[in-house]
PAZAPA-4460 file (N, C-alpha, C; in steps of 0.05 Angstrom, whole numbers, plus 32768, in hexadecimal, padded with zeros to 4 digits):
% residues 364
    n_x    n_y    n_z   ca_x   ca_y   ca_z    c_x    c_y    c_z   seq   type   mol
   89C5   9A6D   853F   89B1   9A68   852A   89B5   9A4C   851F     1      X     A
   89CE   9A45   851A   89D3   9A2A   8510   89CA   9A15   8524     2      X     A
   89CE   9A1B   853E   89C6   9A07   8553   89A8   9A04   8553     3      X     A
   8999   9A1B   854F   897C   9A19   854F   8972   9A08   8537     4      X     A
   897F   9A0C   8520   8978   99FD   8508   897C   99DF   850D     5      X     A
   8993   99D8   8519   899A   99BC   851F   8986   99B0   8532     6      X     A
   897F   99BF   8547   896B   99B5   855A   8950   99B0   854E     7      X     A
   8948   99C4   853D   892E   99C1   8530   892E   99AA   851D     8      X     A
   8944   99A6   850F   8946   9990   84FC   8945   9975   850B     9      X     A
   8953   9974   8521   8952   995B   8531   8936   9955   853B    10      X     A
   8929   996B   8544   890D   9967   854E   88FB   995E   8537    11      X     A
   8900   996A   851F   88F0   9962   8508   88F3   9945   8501    12      X     A
   890D   993C   8502   8913   991F   84FC   8905   990D   8510    13      X     A
   8907   9915   852A   88FB   9905   853F   88DD   9903   853C    14      X     A
   88D0   991A   8535   88B3   9919   8530   88AC   9907   8519    15      X     A
   88BC   9909   8503   88B7   98F9   84EC   88BA   98DB   84F2    16      X     A
   88CF   98D5   8501   88D3   98B9   8509   88BC   98AF   851A    17      X     A
   88B4   98C0   852D   889D   98B9   853E   8884   98B4   852F    18      X     A
   887F   98C6   851B   8867   98C3   850A   8869   98AA   84FA    19      X     A
   8881   98A4   84F0   8885   988C   84E0   887F   9873   84F0    20      X     A
   8888   9873   8509   8883   985C   851B   8865   9858   851F    21      X     A
   8857   9870   8523   883A   986E   8527   882C   9864   850E    22      X     A
   8836   986D   84F7   8829   9863   84DD   882E   9846   84DA    23      X     A
   8846   983C   84E0   884B   9820   84DD   883A   9810   84F1    24      X     A
   8837   981A   8509   8826   980D   851C   880A   980B   8512    25      X     A
   8800   9821   8505   87E5   9821   84FA   87E2   980C   84E4    26      X     A
   87F7   9809   84D3   87F6   97F5   84BE   87F4   97D9   84CA    27      X     A
   87FF   97D6   84E2   87FF   97BC   84EF   87E5   97B7   84FE    28      X     A
   87D1   97C9   84FA   87B7   97C8   8505   87B6   97CA   8523    29      X     A
   87CC   97D7   852F   87CA   97DE   854B   87CF   97C7   855E    30      X     A
   87DA   97B1   8555   87E0   979B   8567   87CE   9783   8564    31      X     A
   87D2   976F   8575   87C5   9756   8573   87A7   9757   8579    32      X     A
   879E   976E   8585   8782   9770   858C   8772   977A   8574    33      X     A
   877F   977F   855D   8772   9788   8545   8771   9771   8530    34      X     A
   8765   9777   8519   8764   9763   8504   8769   9770   84E9    35      X     A
   8770   9760   84D5   8773   976A   84BA   8757   976C   84AE    36      X     A
   8755   977B   8498   873A   977E   848C   8738   9770   8470    37      X     A
   874E   9764   8467   874E   9757   844D   875B   973B   8450    38      X     A
   874E   9727   8445   8758   970C   8445   875D   9703   8428    39      X     A
   8773   96F4   8425   8779   96E8   840B   8774   96CA   840C    40      X     A
   8766   96C0   83F7   8761   96A4   83F6   8761   969A   83D9    41      X     A
   8760   9681   83D5   8760   9676   83BA   875C   9658   83BB    42      X     A
   8757   964D   83A2   8754   9630   83A0   873B   9628   8390    43      X     A
   872A   9619   839D   8714   960C   838F   8703   961E   837E    44      X     A
   86FD   9615   8365   86EA   9624   8355   86CD   961A   835B    45      X     A
   86CB   9604   8368   86B1   95F9   8370   86A1   960D   8381    46      X     A
   86AF   9619   8394   86A2   962B   83A7   86A4   9649   839E    47      X     A
   86B1   964E   8388   86B5   966A   837F   869B   967A   837C    48      X     A
   8686   966F   8370   866D   9680   836D   8662   9689   8388    49      X     A
   8664   9678   839C   865B   967F   83B7   866C   9694   83C4    50      X     A
   8686   9690   83C2   8699   96A4   83CE   8696   96BF   83C0    51      X     A
   8692   96BF   83A6   868D   96D9   8398   8673   96E6   83A2    52      X     A
   865F   96D6   83A7   8646   96E1   83B2   8649   96EB   83CE    53      X     A
   865B   96E0   83DD   8660   96E8   83F9   866E   9703   83FC    54      X     A
   867E   970B   83E9   8690   9721   83ED   8683   973A   83F6    55      X     A
   866E   9743   83E9   8661   975C   83F0   8653   975B   840B    56      X     A
   8641   9747   8410   8634   9746   842A   8648   9742   8441    57      X     A
   865D   9733   843C   8672   972F   8451   867E   974A   8458    58      X     A
   8685   9759   8444   8691   9773   8449   867E   9786   8457    59      X     A
   8665   9786   844F   8651   9797   845C   864D   9790   8479    60      X     A
   864E   9776   847F   8649   976D   849B   8661   976F   84AD    61      X     A
   8679   976B   84A2   8691   9768   84B3   86A7   977C   84AC    62      X     A
   86A6   9787   8494   86BD   9798   848B   86D3   9788   847E    63      X     A
   86D0   976D   847D   86E5   975C   8472   86E2   975A   8453    64      X     A
   86F9   975D   8446   86F9   975A   8429   8708   9740   8422    65      X     A
   86FE   9732   840D   870A   9719   8405   8717   971C   83E9    66      X     A
   8730   9713   83E7   873C   970F   83CD   873E   96F1   83C8    67      X     A
   8730   96E7   83B3   8730   96CA   83AF   8737   96C4   8392    68      X     A
   874B   96B3   838F   8754   96AB   8374   874D   968D   8371    69      X     A
   873A   9687   835F   8731   966B   835B   8742   965E   8345    70      X     A
   8755   964E   834E   8767   9640   833C   8768   9622   8340    71      X     A
   8754   9618   834F   8753   95FB   8354   875C   95F5   8371    72      X     A
   8750   95DF   837B   8756   95D7   8397   8773   95D2   839C    73      X     A
   8780   95C5   8389   879D   95BF   838D   87AD   95D8   8391    74      X     A
   87A7   95EC   8381   87B6   9606   8383   87B0   9613   839E    75      X     A
   8797   9612   83A7   878F   961E   83C0   879E   9612   83D8    76      X     A
   87A0   95F7   83D8   87AE   95EA   83EE   87CC   95F0   83ED    77      X     A
   87D7   95F0   83D5   87F3   95F6   83D2   87FA   9612   83DC    78      X     A
   87EA   9626   83D4   87F0   9641   83DC   87EB   9646   83FA    79      X     A
   87D6   9638   8405   87D2   963A   8422   87E9   962F   8431    80      X     A
   87F3   9618   8428   8809   960B   8435   8822   961D   8435    81      X     A
   8826   962B   841F   883E   963D   841D   8839   9657   842B    82      X     A
   8821   965C   8435   8819   9675   8443   8819   968D   8430    83      X     A
   8815   9689   8417   8813   96A0   8404   87F7   96AB   8404    84      X     A
   87E3   969C   840F   87C8   96A5   8412   87BF   969F   842F    85      X     A
   87AA   96AC   8438   87A1   96A8   8454   8791   968E   8456    86      X     A
   8783   9686   8441   8773   966D   8442   8771   9661   8427    87      X     A
   8770   9646   8426   876C   9638   840D   8752   9629   840D    88      X     A
   8744   9628   83F7   872B   9619   83F5   872F   9600   83E4    89      X     A
   8724   95EB   83ED   8727   95D1   83DF   870E   95C0   83E3    90      X     A
   8706   95B1   83CE   86F0   959E   83D0   86FA   9583   83D7    91      X     A
   8714   9580   83DB   8721   9567   83E3   8732   956D   83FC    92      X     A
   872E   955E   8411   873F   9562   8429   875C   955C   8422    93      X     A
   876E   9567   8431   878B   9562   842D   8791   9544   8430    94      X     A
   87A1   953A   841D   87AA   951F   841F   87C2   951E   8432    95      X     A
   87CB   9506   8439   87E0   9503   844E   87F9   9512   8447    96      X     A
   8802   9510   842E   881B   951E   8426   8818   953C   8428    97      X     A
   8800   9546   841F   87FB   9563   8420   87FA   956D   843D    98      X     A
   87EE   955D   844E   87EB   9564   846A   8806   9564   8478    99      X     A
   8817   9551   8472   8832   9550   847E   8843   9568   8475   100      X     A
   8840   9570   845C   884F   9588   8452   8845   95A1   8461   101      X     A
   882A   95A3   8464   881F   95BB   8471   8828   95BC   848E   102      X     A
   8828   95A6   849C   8831   95A5   84B8   884E   95AF   84BB   103      X     A
   885F   95A8   84A8   887A   95B1   84A8   887C   95CF   84A4   104      X     A
   886A   95DA   8494   886B   95F6   848D   885E   9608   84A3   105      X     A
   8848   95FE   84AE   883A   9610   84C0   882A   9603   84D7   106      X     A
   882E   95E9   84DA   8820   95DB   84F0   8805   95CF   84E9   107      X     A
   87F5   95CB   84FD   87DB   95BD   84F9   87C9   95CD   84E6   108      X     A
   87BA   95BD   84D7   87A7   95C8   84C3   878B   95C3   84CB   109      X     A
   8779   95D6   84C5   875C   95D3   84CA   874C   95D5   84B0   110      X     A
   8739   95C3   84AD   8726   95C4   8497   870B   95CD   84A0   111      X     A
   8701   95E3   8495   86E7   95EE   849C   86D4   95EB   8485   112      X     A
   86BF   95DB   8487   86AB   95D9   8471   869E   95F4   846C   113      X     A
   869C   95FC   8453   868F   9615   844B   8673   9611   843F   114      X     A
   8671   95FB   842F   8657   95F6   8422   8658   95DA   8416   115      X     A
   8641   95D1   840B   863F   95B8   83FE   8632   95BC   83E3   116      X     A
   8639   95AB   83CF   862D   95AF   83B5   862F   9597   83A3   117      X     A
   8621   9598   838C   8622   9582   837A   8636   9586   8363   118      X     A
   8642   9571   8359   8652   9571   8341   8640   9562   832C   119      X     A
   863A   9570   8316   8627   9565   8303   8634   955E   82E8   120      X     A
   862A   9549   82DB   8633   9543   82C0   8625   9556   82AC   121      X     A
   8633   956B   82A3   8628   957E   828F   8630   9574   8273   122      X     A
   861E   9578   8260   8623   956D   8245   8618   957F   8230   123      X     A
   8621   957B   8218   8618   958A   8200   8611   9575   81EB   124      X     A
   85F7   956D   81EB   85EE   9559   81D8   85D6   9565   81C9   125      X     A
   85DA   956C   81AF   85C4   9578   81A0   85AB   9566   819F   126      X     A
   8593   9573   81A0   857B   9564   819D   8570   9558   81B7   127      X     A
   857E   955C   81CD   8575   9552   81E7   8567   9569   81F6   128      X     A
   854E   9565   81FD   853F   957B   820A   8538   9577   8227   129      X     A
   8540   9561   8232   853C   955C   824F   8554   954E   825B   130      X     A
   8558   9550   8275   8570   9545   8281   8574   9528   827B   131      X     A
   858C   9520   8272   8593   9504   826F   8598   94F7   828A   132      X     A
   8596   94DD   828B   859B   94CE   82A3   85B5   94BF   82A0   133      X     A
   85C6   94C1   82B4   85DF   94B2   82B4   85E0   94A1   82CD   134      X     A
   85F0   948C   82CB   85F7   947C   82E3   8614   9480   82E8   135      X     A
   861D   9479   8300   8639   947B   8306   864B   946A   82F3   136      X     A
   8644   9450   82EF   8653   9440   82DD   8655   944B   82C0   137      X     A
   863F   9457   82B7   863F   9463   829C   8652   947B   829B   138      X     A
   8651   948D   82AF   8664   94A3   82B0   8681   9499   82B2   139      X     A
   8685   9484   82C2   86A0   9479   82C4   86AA   946F   82A9   140      X     A
   8699   9461   829A   86A1   9456   8281   86A5   946C   826C   141      X     A
   8697   9482   826E   869C   9498   825C   86B8   94A3   8261   142      X     A
   86C0   94A6   827A   86DA   94B2   8281   86F0   949D   8280   143      X     A
   86E9   9484   827D   86FD   946F   8277   8701   946B   8259   144      X     A
   86F0   9478   8249   86F2   9476   822C   86E5   945D   8221   145      X     A
   86D5   9450   8231   86C7   9438   8228   86AD   943E   821A   146      X     A
   869F   9453   8222   8687   945D   8215   868F   9475   8204   147      X     A
   868D   9472   81EA   8697   9487   81D8   8682   9497   81C9   148      X     A
   866A   948C   81C8   8654   9499   81B9   863C   949F   81CB   149      X     A
   862D   94B4   81C3   8616   94BB   81D3   85FF   94A8   81D0   150      X     A
   85FF   9499   81BA   85EA   9485   81B7   85F3   9469   81BF   151      X     A
   8607   9468   81D0   8610   944E   81DB   85F9   9441   81EA   152      X     A
   85F8   9427   81E9   85E2   9417   81F4   85DF   941D   8212   153      X     A
   85F4   9421   8221   85F3   9426   823D   85E5   9440   8243   154      X     A
   85E9   9455   8233   85DC   946E   8237   85BF   946C   822D   155      X     A
   85BA   945E   8217   859F   945B   820D   858C   944D   8220   156      X     A
   8597   9439   822F   8587   942A   8242   857C   943D   8259   157      X     A
   858C   9451   8260   8584   9463   8274   8573   947A   826A   158      X     A
   8572   947D   8250   8563   9494   8243   8554   948A   822B   159      X     A
   8541   9479   8230   8533   946C   8219   8522   947F   8209   160      X     A
   8519   9495   8215   8508   94A8   8206   8518   94BD   81F8   161      X     A
   8532   94BE   81FC   8543   94D3   81F0   854D   94CA   81D4   162      X     A
   854F   94DD   81C2   855A   94D7   81A8   8578   94DD   81A8   163      X     A
   8587   94CA   81B1   85A4   94CE   81B4   85B2   94CC   8199   164      X     A
   85C3   94E0   8192   85D0   94E0   8178   85E8   94CD   8177   165      X     A
   85EE   94C5   815E   8607   94B6   8159   861E   94CA   8158   166      X     A
   8626   94D3   8170   863A   94E8   8172   864F   94E0   8186   167      X     A
   8668   94E7   817F   867E   94E1   8191   867C   94F0   81AB   168      X     A
   8684   94E4   81C1   8685   94F1   81DB   86A1   94FD   81E0   169      X     A
   86A1   9516   81E8   86BA   9523   81F0   86B9   9527   820E   170      X     A
   86C8   9518   821D   86C9   951A   823A   86DC   9530   8242   171      X     A
   86D2   9544   8251   86E3   955A   825A   86E8   9557   8277   172      X     A
   8701   955B   8280   8708   9558   829C   871A   9570   82A4   173      X     A
   871F   9572   82BD   8730   9588   82C7   874D   9582   82C2   174      X     A
   875B   9597   82B9   8778   9593   82B2   878A   9596   82CB   175      X     A
   8780   95A6   82DF   8791   95AB   82F7   8786   959B   830F   176      X     A
   8795   959C   8325   878C   958F   833D   8772   959C   8347   177      X     A
   875D   958C   8349   8742   9596   834D   8732   9587   8361   178      X     A
   8726   9595   8374   8714   9588   8387   86FB   957E   837A   179      X     A
   86F2   958C   8365   86DA   9582   8356   86E1   9567   834A   180      X     A
   86F9   9564   833F   8701   954A   8334   8702   9535   834A   181      X     A
   870B   953D   8361   870C   952A   8378   86F1   951F   837F   182      X     A
   86DD   9531   8380   86C2   9528   8386   86B7   9515   8370   183      X     A
   86BC   951D   8357   86B2   950D   8340   86C0   94F1   833F   184      X     A
   86DA   94F1   8342   86E9   94D7   8340   86E5   94C6   8359   185      X     A
   86E0   94D3   8370   86DA   94C4   8388   86C0   94B4   8384   186      X     A
   86AC   94C2   8379   8692   94B5   8374   8695   949E   8360   187      X     A
   86A3   94A3   8349   86A6   948E   8335   86B6   9477   8340   188      X     A
   86C9   947C   8351   86D9   9466   835D   86C7   9455   8370   189      X     A
   86B3   9461   837B   86A1   9451   838D   868E   943F   837D   190      X     A
   8687   9447   8365   8673   9438   8356   867E   9428   833F   191      X     A
   8698   942B   8339   86A4   941C   8323   86BF   9412   832C   192      X     A
   86C1   93F8   8331   86DB   93EC   8339   86F1   93F1   8324   193      X     A
   86E9   93F0   830A   86FD   93F4   82F5   8708   9411   82F6   194      X     A
   86F6   9424   82FA   86FF   9440   82FC   8711   9444   8314   195      X     A
   870A   9438   832A   871A   943A   8343   8736   942F   833D   196      X     A
   8738   9419   832F   8752   940C   832A   8762   941C   8315   197      X     A
   8755   9426   8300   8764   9433   82EA   8769   9451   82EF   198      X     A
   8757   945E   82FD   8759   947B   8301   875B   9482   831E   199      X     A
   8746   947B   832E   8745   9480   834A   873C   949C   8351   200      X     A
   8738   94A0   836B   872F   94BA   8375   8747   94CC   8379   201      X     A
   8747   94E3   836D   875E   94F5   836E   8756   9511   8365   202      X     A
   8765   9525   836E   8761   9540   8365   876C   9544   8349   203      X     A
   877F   9533   8342   878C   9535   8327   8794   9519   831D   204      X     A
   8780   9509   8316   8785   94EE   830E   8792   94EC   82F2   205      X     A
   879D   94D5   82EC   87A8   94D0   82D1   8792   94C3   82C1   206      X     A
   8786   94D2   82B0   8770   94C8   82A0   877B   94B5   828A   207      X     A
   876B   94A1   8282   8774   948E   826D   877D   949D   8254   208      X     A
   8791   9493   8248   879C   949F   822F   8787   94A2   821A   209      X     A
   8786   94BA   820E   8774   94BF   81F8   8757   94C5   8200   210      X     A
   8751   94C6   8219   8736   94CC   8222   8733   94EA   8228   211      X     A
   8723   94F7   8218   871A   9512   821E   8730   9527   821D   212      X     A
   872A   953E   822A   873C   9555   822A   873A   9563   8245   213      X     A
   8750   956F   824D   8750   957D   8267   874D   959B   8264   214      X     A
   873E   95A7   8276   873B   95C4   8277   873E   95CE   8294   215      X     A
   8747   95E6   8297   874C   95F1   82B1   8733   95FD   82BD   216      X     A
   872E   95F7   82D6   8718   9603   82E7   86FD   95FA   82DD   217      X     A
   86E9   95FC   82EF   86CD   95F6   82E8   86C4   9606   82D0   218      X     A
   86CC   961F   82CF   86C3   9630   82B8   86CF   9627   829E   219      X     A
   86E7   961D   829E   86F4   9612   8286   86E6   95F9   827C   220      X     A
   86DF   95E7   828E   86D1   95CF   8286   86B6   95D6   827B   221      X     A
   86A7   95E8   8288   868D   95F0   827F   868E   95FD   8263   222      X     A
   86A2   960E   825F   86A5   961B   8245   86AC   9607   822F   223      X     A
   86BC   95F3   8235   86C3   95DE   8221   86AB   95CE   821A   224      X     A
   869A   95C7   822E   8682   95B7   8228   866F   95C8   8216   225      X     A
   866C   95E1   821D   865A   95F3   820E   8662   95F6   81F1   226      X     A
   867C   95F7   81EC   8686   95FC   81D1   868B   95E3   81C0   227      X     A
   8686   95CB   81CC   868B   95B3   81BD   8673   95A0   81BE   228      X     A
   8665   959D   81A7   864F   958B   81A6   8659   956E   81AB   229      X     A
   864A   9560   81BC   8652   9545   81C4   8663   9544   81DD   230      X     A
   8669   955B   81E9   867A   955B   8201   866A   9556   821A   231      X     A
   8678   954C   822E   866E   9548   8249   8684   9550   825D   232      X     A
   867D   955C   8272   8690   9564   8287   8683   9565   82A2   233      X     A
   8693   9563   82B7   8689   9564   82D2   868F   957F   82DE   234      X     A
   867B   958D   82E8   867E   95A8   82F2   866C   95AD   830A   235      X     A
   8673   95C0   831A   8661   95CA   832F   8649   95D5   8321   236      X     A
   8631   95D0   832C   8618   95D6   831D   8615   95F3   8315   237      X     A
   861F   9606   8325   861B   9622   831E   862A   9628   8304   238      X     A
   8641   961B   82FF   864F   9620   82E6   8640   9615   82CE   239      X     A
   8632   95FF   82D2   8621   95F4   82BC   860A   9608   82B6   240      X     A
   85FD   9612   82CA   85E7   9624   82C6   85F0   963E   82B9   241      X     A
   8607   9648   82C3   8611   9662   82B9   8617   9660   829B   242      X     A
   861F   9648   8291   8625   9644   8275   860E   9639   8265   243      X     A
   85F6   9637   8271   85DF   962D   8263   85E1   9610   825A   244      X     A
   85EF   9600   826A   85F4   95E4   8263   85DE   95D2   8270   245      X     A
   85D7   95BE   8261   85C6   95A9   826C   85D8   9597   827E   246      X     A
   85CC   958C   8293   85DA   9579   82A3   85C7   9563   82AC   247      X     A
   85D3   954B   82AF   85C2   9533   82B3   85BD   952C   82CF   248      X     A
   85A9   951A   82D2   85A4   950D   82EC   85B6   94F5   82EF   249      X     A
   85BC   94EE   8307   85CE   94D7   830C   85BF   94C3   831E   250      X     A
   85BF   94AA   8317   85B2   9496   8327   85C1   9492   8341   251      X     A
   85B3   9494   8358   85C0   9493   8372   85C0   9477   837D   252      X     A
   85C9   9474   8395   85CC   945A   83A2   85B1   944C   83A6   253      X     A
   859C   945C   83A8   8581   9451   83AB   8574   9449   8390   254      X     A
   8583   944E   837A   857A   9447   835F   8568   945C   8352   255      X     A
   8569   9475   835D   8558   948A   8352   8569   949F   8343   256      X     A
   855F   94A8   832B   856D   94BE   831E   8568   94D8   832C   257      X     A
   857D   94E6   8334   857B   94FF   8343   858C   9515   8337   258      X     A
   8580   952D   8335   858F   9544   832C   859D   9551   8343   259      X     A
   85B4   955D   833D   85C3   956B   8352   85B6   9585   835A   260      X     A
   85B1   9589   8373   85A4   95A2   837D   85AB   95A5   839A   261      X     A
   85A4   95BB   83A6   85A9   95C0   83C2   859A   95AB   83D3   262      X     A
   8581   95A4   83CB   8571   9591   83DA   857D   9575   83D9   263      X     A
   8586   956D   83C1   8590   9551   83BF   85AC   954E   83CB   264      X     A
   85BB   9564   83CC   85D5   9563   83DA   85D0   9561   83F8   265      X     A
   85BD   9570   8402   85B6   956F   841E   85AD   9552   8425   266      X     A
   859E   9546   8414   8596   952A   8418   85AE   9517   8419   267      X     A
   85C2   951C   8409   85DA   950C   8408   85EA   950F   8422   268      X     A
   85EB   9528   842C   85FA   952E   8444   85ED   9523   845D   269      X     A
   85D2   9520   845D   85C3   9518   8475   85CE   94FE   8480   270      X     A
   85D3   94EB   846F   85DD   94D1   847A   85FC   94D0   847B   271      X     A
   8609   94DC   8467   8626   94DA   8465   8634   94E8   847C   272      X     A
   8629   94FE   8486   8637   950D   849B   8635   94FE   84B6   273      X     A
   8624   94EA   84B7   8622   94DA   84D0   8635   94C3   84D1   274      X     A
   8642   94BD   84BA   8654   94A6   84B8   8670   94AD   84C1   275      X     A
   867D   949B   84CF   8699   949F   84D6   86AB   949D   84BD   276      X     A
   86BC   94B0   84BA   86CD   94B1   84A3   86E7   94A1   84A8   277      X     A
   86E9   948A   849B   86FF   9477   84A0   8714   9477   848A   278      X     A
   870D   9483   8473   871F   9482   845C   872D   949D   8459   279      X     A
   8747   949B   8451   8756   94B4   844C   874B   94C1   8432   280      X     A
   874C   94DB   8430   8758   94EE   8443   8745   94F8   8459   281      X     A
   872C   94EF   8458   8718   94F9   846B   871F   94F1   8488   282      X     A
   872B   94DA   848B   8731   94D1   84A6   8748   94E1   84B3   283      X     A
   8756   94F1   84A3   876D   9500   84AD   8765   951A   84BA   284      X     A
   874C   9522   84B6   8743   953D   84BF   8728   953B   84CD   285      X     A
   8723   954E   84DF   8708   9551   84EA   86F8   9562   84D6   286      X     A
   86DE   955D   84D6   86CA   956D   84C6   86CD   956A   84A8   287      X     A
   86DA   9554   849F   86DB   954E   8482   86CB   9534   847D   288      X     A
   86BB   9535   8468   86A8   951E   8463   86A6   9518   8445   289      X     A
   86A4   94FE   8440   869E   94F6   8425   8680   94F2   8423   290      X     A
   8673   9501   8411   8656   94FF   840D   864E   94F6   83F1   291      X     A
   8662   94EA   83E3   865C   94DE   83C9   864F   94C3   83CD   292      X     A
   863D   94BC   83BA   862F   94A2   83BA   8622   949C   83D5   293      X     A
   8614   94B1   83E0   8608   94AE   83FA   85ED   94A0   83F8   294      X     A
   85E5   9495   840F   85CB   9488   8410   85B5   949C   8411   295      X     A
   859C   9493   840B   8585   94A5   840C   8578   94A7   83F1   296      X     A
   855E   94A6   83F0   854F   94A6   83D7   8553   94BF   83C6   297      X     A
   8556   94D6   83D3   8559   94EF   83C5   8576   94F9   83C5   298      X     A
   8589   94E9   83CD   85A5   94F1   83CF   85B1   94F3   83B3   299      X     A
   85BE   950A   83AD   85CD   950C   8394   85E8   9501   8398   300      X     A
   85F0   94EE   8387   8609   94DE   838D   8623   94EC   8389   301      X     A
   8624   9502   8378   863E   950F   8374   863E   9529   8383   302      X     A
   863E   9527   839D   863D   953F   83AF   8657   9541   83BF   303      X     A
   865D   9559   83C6   8676   955D   83D6   8675   9577   83E6   304      X     A
   8687   9578   83F9   868B   9590   8409   86A3   95A0   83FF   305      X     A
   86A2   95BA   8404   86B9   95CB   83FE   86C3   95D7   8418   306      X     A
   86DE   95D6   841C   86EA   95DE   8435   86FB   95F6   8433   307      X     A
   86FD   9606   8448   8711   961A   844C   8727   960E   845D   308      X     A
   873F   960E   8453   8755   9600   8461   8768   9616   846B   309      X     A
   876E   9615   8485   877F   9629   8491   8792   961B   84A5   310      X     A
   87A6   962A   84AE   87B7   9621   84C4   87A9   9627   84DE   311      X     A
   87AC   9615   84F1   87A0   9619   850B   87AC   9631   851A   312      X     A
   87C6   9635   8517   87D3   964B   8523   87D5   9662   850F   313      X     A
   87CA   9679   8517   87C8   9690   8505   87D4   96A9   8512   314      X     A
   87E1   96BA   8502   87E8   96D5   850C   87CF   96E2   8517   315      X     A
   87D0   96EF   852E   87B8   96F8   853C   87A6   9709   852A   316      X     A
   87B1   971C   851C   87A0   972E   850C   8792   9720   84F5   317      X     A
   87A0   970D   84E8   8794   96FE   84D2   8780   96E9   84DE   318      X     A
   8789   96DC   84F3   8778   96C8   8500   875D   96D2   8509   319      X     A
   875C   96EA   8515   8743   96F5   851E   8730   96FA   8506   320      X     A
   873C   9703   84F0   872C   9709   84D8   8722   96EF   84CC   321      X     A
   8733   96DB   84CB   872B   96C1   84C0   8714   96B5   84D1   322      X     A
   8716   96B7   84EB   8700   96AC   84FC   86E6   96BB   84F7   323      X     A
   86E8   96D5   84F4   86CF   96E5   84EF   86C3   96DE   84D4   324      X     A
   86D5   96DB   84BF   86CB   96D4   84A5   86BE   96B9   84A5   325      X     A
   86CB   96A5   84B1   86C0   968A   84B1   86A7   9688   84C1   326      X     A
   86A5   9696   84D7   868D   9697   84E7   8676   96A2   84D7   327      X     A
   867B   96B7   84C8   8667   96C3   84B7   865F   96AF   84A1   328      X     A
   8673   96A2   8495   866D   968F   847F   865B   9678   8487   329      X     A
   865F   966D   849F   864F   9656   84A7   8634   965D   84B3   330      X     A
   8630   9677   84B6   8616   9680   84C0   8607   9691   84AB   331      X     A
   860D   96AB   84AA   85FF   96BC   8496   8605   96B3   847A   332      X     A
   861E   96AA   8475   8626   96A2   845A   8616   968B   844E   333      X     A
   860A   967B   8460   85FB   9663   8456   85E1   966B   8449   334      X     A
   85D7   9683   844F   85BE   968C   8443   85C0   9690   8425   335      X     A
   85D8   9692   841A   85DC   9696   83FE   85DF   967C   83EF   336      X     A
   85E1   9665   83FD   85E7   964C   83F1   85D2   9642   83DD   337      X     A
   85B9   9640   83E6   85A4   9634   83D5   85A0   9643   83BB   338      X     A
   85A2   965E   83BC   859E   966E   83A4   85B3   9668   838F   339      X     A
   85CA   965D   8397   85E0   9656   8384   85E2   9638   8381   340      X     A
   85CE   9629   8389   85CD   960C   8386   85E1   95FD   8398   341      X     A
   85EB   960A   83AD   85FA   95FC   83C1   85E6   95F3   83D7   342      X     A
   85F0   95E3   83E9   85DF   95DA   8400   85EA   95E6   8419   343      X     A
   85D9   95F3   842A   85E2   95FE   8443   85EE   95E8   8455   344      X     A
   8601   95EF   8465   860D   95DC   8478   85F8   95D3   848D   345      X     A
   85F6   95BA   8494   85E4   95B1   84A9   85EA   95BE   84C4   346      X     A
   85D6   95C3   84D3   85D9   95D1   84ED   85EC   95C2   8500   347      X     A
   85EB   95A7   84FF   85FD   9598   8511   861A   959D   850A   348      X     A
   861F   959E   84EF   863B   95A3   84E5   8644   95BF   84EC   349      X     A
   8631   95D3   84EB   8638   95EE   84F1   8641   95F0   850F   350      X     A
   8633   95E2   8520   863B   95E2   853D   8657   95D7   8540   351      X     A
   865E   95C2   8531   8679   95B7   8533   868E   95CB   8529   352      X     A
   8686   95D9   8513   8699   95ED   8508   869E   9604   851C   353      X     A
   8688   960C   8529   868B   9621   853D   86A0   961A   8552   354      X     A
   869F   9601   855B   86B2   95F7   856F   86CF   95F7   8563   355      X     A
   86D1   95EF   854A   86EB   95ED   853D   86F7   9609   853A   356      X     A
   86E7   961D   8534   86F1   9638   8531   86FE   9642   854A   357      X     A
   86F3   9639   8561   86FE   9642   857B   871A   9637   857F   358      X     A
   8722   9623   8570   873C   9616   8573   8752   9625   8564   359      X     A
   874B   9638   8553   875F   9648   8545   8770   9657   8559   360      X     A
   878A   9654   8558   879C   9661   856B   87A8   967B   855F   361      X     A
   87A5   9690   856D   87AF   96AA   8565   87CB   96AF   8570   362      X     A
   87DE   96B4   855E   87FA   96B9   8566   8800   96D6   8564   363      X     A
   8809   96E2   857A   8810   96FF   857B   8825   9706   8566   364      X     A
***
């Protein structure tokens, strides 16, 4: 009897172990021919409204779920580099030092454009009932602390029909490393030599002492502008609209005041995407482009692309899912762009991205 009990116990243990192995195998999705169903990402707040819009249709079409934490482009690149998330989103390509660190951690890096959009000067000026007009040099001087009042002569010259108040300007900027800041400061550096010298293009520049106040994320900047009369801040256009903020037109390279929209961003990209990228960080990567201060009568000058940044070599199960997600994003996902004031990726660029996705290496 004792022997039978021992045998049965041994058999029970063996069955339990066998079942456990099968369960573990199932958790591993059955090997490299399978894929995971959930991806973790984070970074840019610029592209957050679009990614939020994508989540449900992406899941319906592919079964893939997205967890996305929008904490700024700098955070997204940092977490992607450390491999704590599957992908990082950034509106600024990796700089040389960031790229070198990533290569040490996980090898070659790929930048995949997800969308294009405008960064707009949103403001809170009582008594103004139509969009104000700004020039690049005027915006630069506001953020350099040289223009301090809304009725400054430089602003009045651009808005002769507006009743501009004798009110102090509060310049609001991003407190953390931000791709939106990179787009904005890149543009100002192109049109203002003084701004380029004193501040420069950066995700986290050192603003002049005593100028303005810093807030975290696009939503934080928009909220600060909304709650402070006399404030101005640079935000992705959807965040301005969501908060009911007015935003101004910006005089472009052709000398025309243009509002940020999907159409005017498309116009900016039309010429800029044809130009060879010779300046860092764009020259360090394929498929990264500067589209600020672009040529074209209808081009909006403060335009930029947002990228999904990943390692070229991926664990097979994650890599297959990433490829499927990105393929969906550059095709079906683009149909959601215009409704959120982004610009769909040009067809020629989509073809290049398709080829780039085939270069993702799956590691068993």
